[in-house]
N, C-alpha and C positions, 0 to 999 in steps of 0.2 A: 707757566710756569717753567723756569728756562734750567738745561742741566749740561754739564761738561761732560764733554768724551773726548778722544782720541782723535777725531774729527773738526772737534771746534764747538761749539755749545748747539744743542736743537732746543726748539723750545714747540709746546703746546699751549693752545687757546681753545677755550671752550664754548660752544656758542648754541642757539637753538637749533635745531635741524632748519637747513634751508631749503627754497625750492629751486627747480632745472633753473640754471641761468642767472640765477645771484650772483652779483661781484662781491669777491671779499678783496677787500687791501690791506696788509701785512704792512705796518710801519714799525721799525728797528731803531732805535736811539742809543746811542750808548752814551755813558759819563762825562766824555770828553765833549761833548756837543756834535758827534756825528751819527749819520739818521741814515737809514734808507727805508725804502716803500715800492711795495710791485703787489699789484692786483693781479687776481685767478679768478677764471670765472668758472661755476659750479657746474660744467658739462656733462655730468655722469648721470646714467640713468638705470635703473635694474629692472630686470624680467622676473616672473613669476611663475612657477611651475605649478598647475593648480591638479590637484587630486581629488577626485570623487569616486565611490564605487556605484555602481550600479543601483544596486536596493536603497542609497540613500539619498536620489534623487525622487523625493515623494510629492505626493498631491499639495502638501502646504508648506514643505520646508524640504532644502538641502542642505545638507552638512558636507566637509571636506576639509581639507588641509591645502595649503600653499606656503611653498618658499621659494626664496629668493636664490637667482644662481650667482650672486655675488654681496655681498654687504658696507663692500669699500670704495670710496670715490676713489678715482684713479691718481689721487696725488696725493694718497692717505690719509686725508684730511680729517674724516669721518669713521670713526674706530665705532662703531654700535649699528645694531640692526636697523635697516630703516622702516618704519611706522608704514601699513598699508590700511587701506580700507576693502571692504568687499562690498560689492551689490548684484542683486542678480535682475538680471532682463527678460520680461517676457513680453512677448510684442512691442507694444511702446508703451510699456510702463516701467518702472524703475523700482525694485523696493531694497532699501540698504538693510545689510548685516549688521552682527557682531561678529568678532575676534577675540580667542583669548588664546595666545601665543603664535602655534603655527595653524590654530583651527581656528574655521567659521562657521558661523550657523546663518542663513538667510531663511524667512518664512514669509508668505503671500499667499493671496486666496488660493481657495481650493479651486487645482485645476483638473481638467482632464489628462485622461492616460495618452502618452504622447506627447504631451504638447512639450516644447523646446523652451529651455533655461540657459538663459548665458550669463556665466559667470564673471564680473568683470574686478581684477583686482588693479587697485590705484596706488602707487609710489606715492605718498605724501610729498614726499622730499623731491623725487625728480619729475612727479607728473605724469609719468607713463603707466598705461592703462595694460595689463595683459585679462586677453578674456578665452574663455575655454566652453563650448555649447555641449549640453547633457538634453536627454529627455525624458521626460517623467518615467518613473518606472512603474508598472503594473504594480497595486496596493490591491491585493485578492479581498473580493468581500468573503465571509464566511460562508460554507456549503455542506449541510449535511444530508447524507442520502441514504434513503432506509432501505433493507434490505430486499433484494427482487427474488421471488420464484418463480417458477415457468410457468405459472398458471395467473401470475400477476398481468393486470391490464392496466395500471396504472404506476406511476413513476412518483414516488413522494418524497417529501423532506422538508427541509429546512433552510433560508440563507437572509439575505438581508430585503426588508419591506418593497417590494414594488420590480425587483428585477425580473429581467428575463430569462425564460429559461430555454435551453434546446435540450433535447434529449437525442442522440443516434444511436441507433440500435439496428442490424444487419439492414445496412448501407442504405438505411432512412431515416429521413430528422422529423423530429414532432416539437411544435412551440408552444409555448405557453407562459404563464406570468407568477410571480409571487404575490398571496395579497397582504395586506397591509400591514402585516404580524411575519411575513414572511416565508409562512408556508404555501405550499408546491405541491398540485396532484397533477401532471400529465398522463392523459391516455395513450395507451399504445398497445399494439397485439400482444399475446402472450411471444415469448421468447423461448427458445429451448435451455434447456441446463447449459450451464458456460459460456453463453453468449455474452460476449462482452459490449455493455453499454455505459456512453461517456455521457454527463450530465454537466452542461456548462450553465453559469448563471454569470451576466453583465450587467453592468449597470450603465446610467443614462450617458455616463463621464466616460463609459470603454474599460472601465475595471473589468477583469474578469477572474473568472475560476473555474477548476473541472474536477471531478471526479469520475476515474473508470468504475463500474461495478461489475459483477459477474454474476450472471443468473445461477441459482442456487434449485438442490429439490429437498425439502427436507427429510430426515432420516427418515429410514423405512424399515419396516420389516415383514416377512411373511413365515405365518405359525401354520404346521400344518398339525391338526388334532391326534391323529394315531398314524403310525407305522403300514403303507402301503403294503397289504399281502395276496398272496395269489387268489384269496376269496372277497379282496376287495371292493366294491361296488360304488361304492362315494366317498369323495374324497371330503372333508370338512376342514374348514383354518380361518384364518384371521389377518387382515392385515392392517400395520401401524403404519402412519404416517402417508397414506393414500391419498389420493387426491382423485376430486371426480372425473372421469375422463380415463385414468389409468386403466388398465389389463391386468391380466394374470394370465400365464402361460403354464398350463403342465405339460410335460413332453415327458410321456411313458414309452420307450422305446422309440416305436417309429410314429408312436401317436400324440397327437395334442389335443389338450383341451385350453379353451379359452373363457375366460371370466371377465366382462366389465365393470369395473362399480361406480355403478349409479349414484351414490352419494357418498360426499365425505364423511358421512356419519356413522353409517352401518356400513362395517369394512370386512362383514364373515363373508364365507362363500360355500357353496355347495354343488361341488362337480361328481357329474357321475361319468365312470369311467368303463371297459368294457375288458374282461380277461386279461389280466396283469400279468405276464411271468416272472414267478421266480427272478433275479439276477439282473434284470433289466434295469437300465441306467433311467431314474427319476430325475429331472431337472425342475426346478420350478423358478419363475422369474415374474417378477415384475414390471411394465413398461407404462409409461408417461404417454399422452397422448400424440406427440412427437416421435414413437417408437424407440424410444430412447429407453437403456437400461437402465432402471432404478436399483433393482437388487436380487440377485439370484445367489441359489444356494442349489446341491446335490445330494441325493440320495438313491436308493435302491428300491424293489421290488423283492421283497422276504417271502420266505416260504413259510412261514410261522413266528410266531413269537421269540419262544425256545425249546429247545429240544425234548423231543421227547422218546420214549424206548421204542425203539423199534426201526429208529431213522438210519438212514445209512450218512455215512461223516459226508459226502457230498451234501446232502437234506439238511443236516446240523451248519454246516457253512452256511447253507442261504436262510437260516434264523438272524434274528436280530446279537445272538451271541457272538455269530461268525466266527473268525481265526480263534485259536485258545492262546493262552499263554504262554503253554509247553505243551510238547510230546514227549511220550514214554513209548518204546516200543519193546513186545516182550513176544518169547515164541516159548511153549512150552509141548511136549509133545507133538510138535508138528503145527500147532493152531498158535498163530497169530493173535496177538492183544495189543491192546494199544490204552494209555489212557491221557485222556487230555486234561489239563488244567484250567482250569477258568477265575479270576481275583473279581469277583464283583459284589460291593455294597459291604463291605466288612465280611465278606464270608470266603471261602473255598469251597469251589464246586468243582467235583472229580467226575469224568464220563468214561466208561469203560466199554472197550470194542472189540468184540468176539469177531474175528473172518468179516471187519467192516461194519459189524450190524450193530448199532445202542443198546445195551445189555443192561446199563444200570449206571444211577444218576446220587451221588453224595456227596451231600454240602459241610462245612464247620462253620462257624461263627469264631470269629472272634473279635478283639477289641483291640484299637490301638492305644 
């Protein structure tokens, strides 16, 4: 095709892509028998920039993109994108890939973790090859680790068949192997609550996965059946979520009483106590065998469950009723009176004191 411009005539000749070093002769003949001829050599080549994400260098496949740093020869003869091929070289073997636009994919036999893969991008026109080397990324095997309690002596879970298992706990390591179904059971010493345990599985081709778990204690609680009173000699109650070897400490004032749970099935207890004093602080604490606190609650020793006629104000305060919701004070004829009001279980109860001594108790029910 010939076009006329202000500078003369321009022409365009299309032909198939040519290789580096090909000689191209241009012959021009006019209508008057004049002619001209000149030969050019295809002396250009193209460099390709290869981009591959680490995660895309997989054990059987690599994917990425490649773009040329130019798409024209220096003479401006070729004005279309150069065609290229892609291959992967692993060791002394080469595997051809497929290209779609700027994207490429190369598949190869399953490789070990860390194997080096060299991508070769060859300009089909110029014959020049650009290359870049990558390493096979880790393809983590599946790994599930079961919950671990402080009384557990095995780490159990599931992964892929026959993988090597390593457990790290308290600066020590323990080895094992998954069975043909991927189940594993690694024996370890019991660990303290909040201990971090790392479980790692590794395939024979070097691929690995790891999980961090934290040792937990089952939810638990302690219930004392009755309030501790001045005349209490035995404390009974029950433990929920306790484990054999846990122990209960009940502290009343400066005295401590201990009870060890000898079985996880029967978790009731009975503790003999001596001379509790009203107002003394009571602390109930459940420990595990590592002396770690699992549960704790506070109470106190009471004089009685409820006020009775003849008690002083101080004695009333030492009952389970404790402080009143409100207090009214009177003075009649030089005699002091007080009314204490309590709201307990849909009842208003009033205590009348004369000169500091409880004289009467009156209760009135109401409906919400």
